N, C-alpha and C positions, 0 to 999 in steps of 0.2 A: 583453490577454493573460490577465488574471486571470479574466475571465468565461469564456473558453475553457477554462482550467484547471479551474475548478469545474464547468463543464458536462461535461467529460470524467470528472471524479471521480464525478459523478452517474450517468453511463452505467456506469462500472465498478462502482459500488455496486449498481446494479440487476442487472447481469450476475452479480456474485458472490453475489447473493441467491438465484440459481437453480442455480448450479454452483460447485464448489469451486475450480477453476482456470480460467484464461482460454483457454489454447490447446486446439486440437483439440476433443474432445467435452466438455471441462471436467472430466474425471476424472483426467487425467494432468498432473503437474507438468512444465512446459516452460521453456525459456529465457525466453520471454515473461513467465512468472510470476516468475522470478528477477529480471528487470529491473524489473518493477513493484514487487516487494518492496523492492529497493534504493532506489527512489524513495520509497515510502511510509514506510519505516523512518526516513528522514531528514526527512520532511515537517514534522511538528510541531516537532521541536527546531531545525531549520535553516531551512526555507522560511518558516514562519510568523514566526520571529524576525527573520531577516535580509532576506528578500525581501518581507515584509509581505503575504504571502498568507494573511491572517488572517480571511477571511470565514467559514471553517469549519475544524474540526480533525478529523484522523483519529480521535483518541482519544475524542472526544465526539459527533461528528456523523455518523459513517459506520460503523455497527456491522458491516456486511459487510466493509468494507475492513479494519477493525480485526481481525476474526476471521481474515481472510486473512493479515494480517501475523503474527498469533499462530501460526497453523497452520504457516506457512513457517518462522518463527523456531524452532519446536519440532522441525523436521526435523533429522535427524542431519547434522552437518557445517555447518549454516548458522548456528545460534545461536552456535556457538563462534567464528565468524569476525566477529561483530559486537561492537564495543566502543563502547557508547553514549557513553563519555567522550571518545572521539576524533571523534565525529560533530559 
């Protein structure tokens, strides 16, 4: 399962290197992007720590995924809903 997870992250990293968002033509924020954000924002603090998915980290090994997380977090109404102390 870990291999498939990191293979998927590599695909997402590549895709987000050429477009800002995943859904549609890549220029509009969609539900798909929100779902990915909710997974990625928890990846390093939770998945790496508790599920031992520590092959790579979003913060250091995936610059496009990290940029995506930062972009979405900065959107009005999203960053205010995230409490990293509760994750």
